[in-house]
C-alpha positions in Angstrom: 0.0 0.0 0.0 2.9 2.4 0.9 4.6 1.6 -2.4 1.4 2.5 -4.3 1.1 5.8 -2.4 4.7 6.6 -3.1 4.3 5.9 -6.8 1.1 8.0 -6.9 2.8 10.9 -5.1 5.8 10.7 -7.5 3.4 10.7 -10.5 1.5 13.7 -9.1 4.8 15.6 -8.6 5.9 14.8 -12.2 2.5 16.1 -13.5 2.9 19.3 -11.5 6.4 19.9 -13.0 5.1 19.2 -16.5 2.1 21.5 -16.0 4.4 24.3 -14.8 6.7 23.8 -17.8 3.6 24.0 -20.2 2.4 27.2 -18.4 5.8 28.8 -18.9 5.8 27.9 -22.6 2.3 29.1 -23.1 3.1 32.5 -21.5 6.2 32.8 -23.7 4.1 32.1 -26.8 1.6 34.8 -25.7 4.3 37.4 -25.1 6.3 36.8 -28.3 6.7 39.8 -30.7 6.1 39.3 -34.4 9.1 40.8 -36.1 8.2 43.6 -38.6 9.2 42.9 -42.2 10.6 46.5 -42.7 12.8 46.2 -39.6 14.6 43.1 -40.7 17.0 43.2 -43.8 18.8 39.9 -43.3 18.0 36.4 -42.2 18.1 36.2 -38.4 20.0 32.8 -38.7 22.4 32.9 -41.5 22.5 36.7 -42.3 21.6 36.3 -46.0 20.2 39.7 -47.3 16.6 39.7 -48.4 15.8 40.8 -52.0 13.2 40.2 -54.7 14.4 36.7 -55.0 15.3 36.0 -51.3 12.0 36.3 -49.5 11.3 36.8 -45.8 9.5 34.0 -43.9 8.2 34.4 -40.3 8.8 31.5 -37.9 5.3 30.7 -36.5 6.8 29.8 -33.1 9.3 32.6 -32.3 8.0 35.3 -34.7 11.5 36.1 -36.1 12.2 36.4 -39.8 14.3 33.9 -41.8 15.2 33.0 -45.4 13.6 29.9 -46.9 16.6 27.6 -46.2 16.6 28.5 -42.5 12.9 28.1 -42.1 12.2 25.1 -44.3 10.8 22.8 -41.6 7.2 22.4 -40.4 6.2 21.4 -36.9 3.2 21.4 -34.6 3.3 24.4 -32.2 1.2 24.9 -29.1 -1.0 27.4 -31.0 -1.4 25.4 -34.2 -3.7 22.4 -35.2 -1.5 21.5 -38.2 2.2 21.7 -38.8 3.4 25.3 -39.6 6.7 26.9 -40.9 9.3 27.2 -38.1 13.0 28.1 -38.0 15.5 25.4 -37.4 16.0 26.4 -33.7 12.3 26.3 -32.9 12.0 23.0 -34.8 14.6 21.4 -32.6 13.1 22.8 -29.5 9.6 21.6 -30.4 11.0 18.1 -31.1 12.4 17.8 -27.5 
């Protein structure tokens, strides 16, 4: 009986930690700033300059602006029901 209580207590503590982590991520998502196109002249990852042929793409997770190569991946985010364009850094974070 004591072992079952210990296991249940440990499970509740783990759920509490996971809940806290999700609340922090949710708050970060609500507070993120969408970068303005006219304020960003270069990819925020590789530094490539934007032009008529090198287009800007917003990461749907962090809101920063990247070239196509640095934002070529799609992933589910907490605010999306289907996979959306994300930068490489956010893609790796979302996979973890």
